[in-house]
Structure formats: C-alpha cells, structure tokens
N, C-alpha and C positions, 0 to 999 in steps of 0.2 A: 504493500500500500504506500509506504514511504517512497519507494522507487517511482511509482506512478505519479505521486505528488511532485517529486523533483523533476520528472520528465515534463509534466504539464507546465510547471513554473519556468523551466528552461525554454520551452516552446513559446510561452507567453512573452517572455523577455525578448526572444529573437524576433517574433512578429512585431512587437512594439518598436524595436529598433528599425525594422524595415519600413513600417508605416511612418515612423518619425522622420526617417531619411527622405521618404517621398515628400513629406510636408516641407522639410527644410529646403529641398531643391526646387520647391514650387512646381512640381510636375503633376500636381493633383488635377485630375479631370474625371468627368463621369466615365469616360472610356476606360481609363486606367482601372478604376474600381470594378467596372462591369467585367473586364477581362479577368480580374482576380476572382470574382464571384463565380463566373462561368467555369473557369479552369479547375479551381479547387472544389467547387460544388460538384462538378462532373466526376472528379476523382473519387470523392467519397460516395457519390451515387452509384458508381460502378461496383465498388466494394460492398455497399449496402445490398445491392441486388444479387450478390453472388451466393446467397444462402443456399440455393438449390443446386449449386455446382457451377462449373465453368464450361460445360460442354452440353451437347444436345440442344433441346429446345430452351433450356434454362439460360443459355447464352443471350437469348433475346431479352430476358429480364434484366441482365446486366446492362445491356444497351439502353433499354427503356429507362432504367433508373438513372443512368448517367445523363440522359437527356432531361429527365423530369426534375432532378434535384436543383439545377440552376433555375428552371422554370418556377419551382416552388418558392425559392428565395426571392426572385425578382417579381413574381406575381403577388406575393404577400406584401412586398415593399410597395409595389405599384398601387395595390388596393388601399393600403393604409395611408399613403402620403397625402392624397388630396384632402381627406377629412382632417388630418393633422395640420396641414397648412391653414385650413379654415380656423381651427382652434387657435393657432398662433396669430392669425389675422384678427380674430375677435378680442384677443388679449393684448393687442397692440405690440406684438413681437415680430411682425412681418419684416421689419427692416433687418433683423438678424437671421432671416430664414436661409440665406445662402450659406452662412456658417453652420447653421443647424443641419442643412442638407449634407454638407461635407462630413460632419460628424456622424450622421446616420449611415452614410455610405461607407465610411471608414469602419464603423462597427460591423456592418454587414460583411465587408471584406475580411475583417479579422475573424468573424464567426466562421466563414467558409474555410479559411486557412487552418484554423484550429481543428475544425471538424475533419478535414482531410488528414491532418497530422495524427488523428486518433484512429485512422483506418486500420492500422496493424492490430489494434485491440479487437476491432470488429472481426477481422479474419481469425484471430485466436479464439474468440468466443464461438464463432461458427464451427470451428474444428473441434471444440471441446464439448459443445452441447447441441442437442438435436431437437429441442422443443421450440416450435415456431413462435408461440406466444412469448416465451422468454427472449427470443431474438428481437421481437418488436420492442419489448420493454428495455432491453440493453441498448438498442439504438436510441430510444427515447432518453435514456440516461446520458449517453454521449452528446445528444443534442442539448441536454440541460447544461452539461459542462461547457460546451461551446457557447451557449447563450450567456453563461456567466462571464466568460472572457470577453464576449462581445459587449457586455455591459461595462466592462472595465474600460474599453476603448471609448465607449459612449460617455462615460463619466469624465474621462480626461478631456474630451472635446467640449463638454458642457461646463467645465469648471470656470473658464473665463466669462461665459455667458451668465452663469449663476451669480458670479461676483458683480456683474453689471446690473442684473435684474433677477431677484429671487424667484420671480414667476417662472423662470426657465426650469427651476427644480421641479415644479409641479408638471410642466409640460413634458419633461423628460420621462417621468413616471407614467404619464398618460400614453406616451409613445410605446413604452415597454408593454403596458397592458394591452393596448390596441394591437400592436404587432403580434404579440403572443396569441391573442384571441383569434385573429385572422389566420395566423400561421398554422395553428393546430387544425382548424377546420379545412384550410386549403390543402394541408397534407393528407387529410382524410379523403377529400374529393379526388385528389390526384393519385391515390393508391392504386395498385400496390407498388411499394418501393423495394420491399424485401423479397416478396414472391414466395408463395407457398409451393414447395416442390411437388405437392400432390395435385396442383392445378396447372392448367396451360397458361404460360406467360401472357399477360395482357398489358397494353399500354395504360388503360384506365378500366376499372371494373364497371360492369353494366349497372350494378346496384350502388352507384356512386353516392346519390343524395341521401344522406342520413346524418345523424348527430354524432360527431366525433367524441364528445364528452361522455355521452352515455356508453359508447363502446369502450372507451378507455377505462371507465370505472368497472365495467363488467370484466374486462381483461385482467385488471389488477386483482379483482376479487377471485377470479378463476385461478390465477397464479398462486395466490395465498392459500386457496383450498388445496392445490396440488402439493404444497409444502407439508401439509398435515394429512 
C-alpha cells in the first residue's frame, strides 16, 4: 500500500511539473489540452476494455473503449461548461472565465494522464480476479483516485482567483459536483467500457437509458453480499 502511495505521489509531482512547464512557456491552448485528453484517455480506455482478453471478438471492445473514453471526458466537459458559464455570469465572475476555463482544462488533462498512469494496476487486477462486477468497481476506484488528483490541479488554478474573489471557492465546488453528476450518468449511457466476456462486444448497449445511480448502488450491494 505504501508503494502504491509513493508511486501515485511521484506521478502527481511529475505531471504537475509538466503542466507547470506548459504554463511557464505560455504554450497553453485548447488544442494542447485536447490532445493530452484524447491520447491518454484512449490509452486507459484500451486497457479498461481488455477485461475479456486481447484476441477474438473481444479485441473490438478494446477499440471501442479506446474511442469512447476521450468521448466520455470531452462530452461530460462539453455538457457541463455552458451551465457553469451561466453561473459565473450571474455571479459577476464572467471576466475571469478565460482563466477558469484554462484551469478546468488543465485539471481534465491531469485527470487523463493520471488515469493512464494507473493502467498497469488495471491489467494486474484483470489477471488476478475474474469477477466482472469487481472489475467495474476497481475501475471506479481508479477513477476516484484520478479525480482526486484532478482536483489538486483545479485547486492550484483556482487559488489566485479565490484570493481575488471568495465567490470562486463556491463556484469551484459547484463545478466539481456538476461535472461528477454529469460524468457518472454519461459513463453509464456510453457503456460498456469494460465489456462482459460473456456478451458480444458493442459500441453502446441497446438498453442505454437508465439511472446510473440506482445501478451503482445495486452493484455495490451485490459485491458486499458476495463477501459474506
């Protein structure tokens, strides 16, 4: 466990240095962060979709997941940003929104890089356990870790804004809640990402429209029952 913590800490510091260097050199652009999100998101998506194996029909799930992971990140961002801009506008913070947007994209890029760096743990888990439900929960756990590090980058970007106007502290938490809420449901709509080896790989399931939060609760409850 200590080794895992040290590895995550090292990765976080490395990513922080890379993104800080990007900012110091003034090479920030939407294109830069989009490329980071797409590349690293695709890398983890491919690994995430490899639960059923790397050959036969299951190789299609790897391809589908590699395509869908960046779509998930960018779709969630795209759905959340208009309403968040309106909130900033109503609170009189629209003049800072260019800086806010930069911070949000940096956090998104940091999330994608950290998630990709955790891919070896996903491979190890897949090779060690064969319960599909547990594989879903493990990926959710890694998403949680990556989200935490994304919040670190977001916090750093927001610090000068908060010193300027304390209202930014509240809007930062509004963004975190809004993005998380949309992201969980978007991920459910775009499923499967892992791919049940007992089912034919699909880009999107036919029974897509349902409530993610009800399903997650039932999944956790089922996993707890399996422990006993």
